N, C-alpha and C positions, 0 to 999 in steps of 0.2 A: 671319505666325504670331498666333494667338490664345490667350488665357488660356481653357481650358475650366474650368467651375465647375459641378460636378455632385454630388449626393448619391445615395447607393446603399442599398437597402433589401433585405431578405429578401422573398419573395411567400408569402401564406399559402395561397392557392388559385388555381385557373385560371380564376376567373371574369372576370378580365381579358382572356381571349380573346374573349368576346363583346362587348367594347368596342373592340376592336382595329380599326383602318383600314388595317392592312396586316401583312406579315411578311417576314422576308427570312431565307434559309438563309446562314449564315456559317461559313466555315473560316478559321481563322488561325493563324500560327505566329509565332514570335519570332526575328528575327535576333540580337538583344542585349537584355538586361534586367539592369540593375545598379543597385543604389541609387537605385531609384525611376525610373531613365531606361529608356526601352523603345524599340525599331526594331521594329515589327510589319508583316508583310505579312497582306493579307486578301483574299479571294476572296468575294463577296457577289453572287448574282444575275447571273453572267457578267460582272462588273468587278472589276478589280484595284485595290488601295490599298495606298499604303505610308504608314505614319504614325510620326512620331517625337514621344515625349512626354518632358517633363522631369519632374523630381522635384517633390512636393508635401510642403510644410511642414506642413500641416494635413489632408490627405487629401481636400480640397474642391476647390481649384483648382491649376491646373499648366498650362504651356505646352504647346502642341499645335500640330504641323504636319501636315496630310494632304494627300496629292495622290493623284488618281486616275492609274494607270499602265494600260499595256496588259494584256490578260489573261495573254498568254505572258510578260511579264516577271514577273508575279506568280507564276505558275506556275513559273518558273526560280528566282525568290528563295526559294521553299518549300524548295529544295534546301540553302539556308544556315541554314535554321531548326535549332534544336536543342531538345530536349525534348518533342517531339511536336506535335500539334496540338489546337486547341480547335474542337470542333463545337457549334453551337448554332443554333436559331431566335430571331431578334429579331422581338419583336411591338410594334408601334407605337401607343400608346394615348393618346388626348388626355387631357390633365391638365384639369380643371375649376376655374373660379374659384368664389368663395363662392356666387354664384347659380346654380349647376349647369350654366353655359354654359361652352363651350370656352375656356381662357385663351390658348391660341396656343402653350402649353408641350406636350410630349409625354413620357410614360413610355416608355423603351426597356426592354421587359421580355425578358431573355435566358433561353430554356429550353436547358439544357446536356444534352449526349448524351455516349456514350463513358463514359470513366472519371469525368465530372463529372456523370452522369445523375442526376436526383433534385434537382439544385440549380437554383432559379430566382431571379434577381435582377432588380430593377427600378431604372433609373437615371432621372434627371430632370437636364437640364441647365438651369442658371438663369442669369441675368442678372449676379447678385452673390450673395454667400455668406449674405447675411441676407434674400434674397427669400423670402417666405412663399408656400405653396401648399397646396391642398386634398390630404390625405391620404385616397385612397380606402380602403375597409374590406379590400381584399386585399393591402394594403401592410402588411408586418410591421416587426421590428426593423430599426433604422437600422444599416448595417455601412460607412457612408462612412468611409474612412482605415484600415479593417481590411484589412491587406495580404493576408490569407488569401484574400480574394474578388477580388482582381487577377487578371485572366485568366492573366497570366504567371506568378503564383504557383500557380495552378491546374493547371499543366503540372508543376510540380515537386512538389506536393502535391495531388494530386487528390481531390475532394470524397470518392469512395467510400473512401478511407482514412480519413476522419474519423470514419466509422460505428464 
């Protein structure tokens, strides 16, 4: 198990797409989500994943365990999910260092569909909570720790209902 340290931002434009080195279609549901703890099943590009995340005190770091599982098992686990599904495309965009060269980090930009259409957020996983990174001009307001933007929360209170 490892500690996931990430920051989350709203996205101002779709200019990140021209910089993307890949994308993935994702469908996910939640078997359990309570008090910041989640058990999630995900299908992405024909692979199944089971993820367990612990609560976060500050919204930046939390424990995460993830394991690839057979696609058929993931499909069966969707029967245990409640609250619907999240559907999104995840764009992989290299983060740059101060000199404009790839830093080895990536922004994962999630473009949501269905009840969350119109919402696009970017996350960057960091090595520590105080690690610096260059913010591209398409990156907007930071929403790290704002539970409304957690995928599990978007099932209960979809983005379309915020407007």
